[in-house]
C-alpha positions as CSV (number, residue, x, y, z in Angstrom):
1,M,-159.3,-19.9,16.6
2,S,-158.7,-22.0,19.7
3,K,-159.9,-21.2,23.2
4,T,-156.3,-20.6,24.3
5,T,-155.7,-18.1,21.5
6,K,-159.0,-16.2,22.3
7,A,-158.1,-16.1,26.0
8,T,-154.6,-14.8,25.2
9,V,-156.0,-12.1,22.9
10,L,-158.6,-11.0,25.4
11,F,-155.9,-10.9,28.2
12,L,-153.6,-8.8,26.1
13,A,-156.4,-6.4,25.1
14,L,-157.4,-5.9,28.7
15,L,-153.8,-5.4,29.7
16,F,-153.3,-2.8,27.0
17,G,-156.5,-1.0,28.0
18,Y,-155.4,-0.9,31.6
19,V,-151.9,0.5,30.7
20,V,-153.5,3.2,28.5
21,F,-156.0,4.1,31.2
22,R,-153.3,4.4,33.9
23,S,-151.0,6.4,31.8
24,M,-153.7,8.9,31.0
25,S,-154.4,9.8,34.7
26,I,-153.0,13.1,35.6
27,P,-151.0,13.3,38.9
28,K,-152.7,15.6,41.4
29,I,-149.7,16.7,43.5
30,E,-146.4,18.2,42.3
31,C,-143.5,18.8,44.7
32,E,-140.1,20.5,44.3
33,V,-137.4,19.5,46.7
34,C,-134.0,21.2,47.2
35,I,-131.3,19.2,49.0
36,T,-127.8,20.1,50.0
37,Y,-125.5,17.1,50.3
38,D,-121.8,17.0,50.6
39,G,-121.6,20.8,49.8
40,E,-123.7,20.6,46.6
41,Q,-127.3,21.5,46.1
42,Q,-129.9,20.1,43.7
43,C,-133.5,20.9,43.2
44,R,-135.9,18.4,41.4
45,K,-139.6,18.2,40.8
46,A,-141.9,15.2,40.8
47,S,-145.6,14.5,40.5
48,S,-147.8,11.8,42.0
49,D,-151.3,11.1,43.2
50,T,-150.1,11.5,46.8
51,H,-148.1,14.0,48.7
52,Q,-145.8,11.4,50.2
53,M,-144.9,9.8,46.8
54,A,-144.3,13.1,45.1
55,M,-141.9,14.2,47.9
56,Q,-140.1,10.8,47.9
57,S,-139.8,10.9,44.1
58,A,-138.4,14.4,44.1
59,T,-136.0,13.6,46.9
60,T,-134.8,10.5,45.0
61,A,-134.3,12.5,41.8
62,A,-132.3,15.2,43.6
63,C,-130.1,12.6,45.4
64,A,-129.5,10.7,42.2
65,T,-127.2,13.5,41.0
66,L,-125.7,14.3,44.4
67,A,-124.8,10.9,45.8
68,G,-122.5,8.2,44.4
69,G,-123.2,4.7,45.6
70,M,-125.9,3.1,47.8
71,T,-124.6,4.4,51.1
72,D,-124.4,8.0,49.9
73,S,-127.9,7.7,48.3
74,I,-129.5,6.5,51.5
75,R,-127.7,9.2,53.5
76,C,-128.8,11.8,51.1
77,Q,-132.4,10.7,51.0
78,N,-132.4,10.9,54.8
79,T,-131.2,14.5,54.7
80,T,-133.7,17.2,55.6
81,P,-134.5,19.2,52.5
82,D,-133.5,22.9,52.4
83,R,-136.8,23.6,50.7
84,A,-139.8,21.5,49.9
85,T,-142.9,23.0,48.2
86,C,-145.9,21.2,46.9
87,T,-148.8,22.3,44.8
88,G,-152.1,20.6,44.1
89,E,-154.8,19.0,46.2
């Protein structure tokens, strides 16, 4: 086996190990966000390691079904949630 082949196999094994390790970590924070936009309300949950990312992911998920197009999506994501609750650390 050539050095290049050994290096490629080692790199792929390390990459695979990293992906498996990262996918097994359990998010610490779970947030539920309810948003009313253009007369409709949606509630969505999201999990992450940080409070900010969990809130942002839940808001994005709720706005994905409420808004059509980039402008509406941005406007929806800047809307103050009707309710936002988080559990975890």
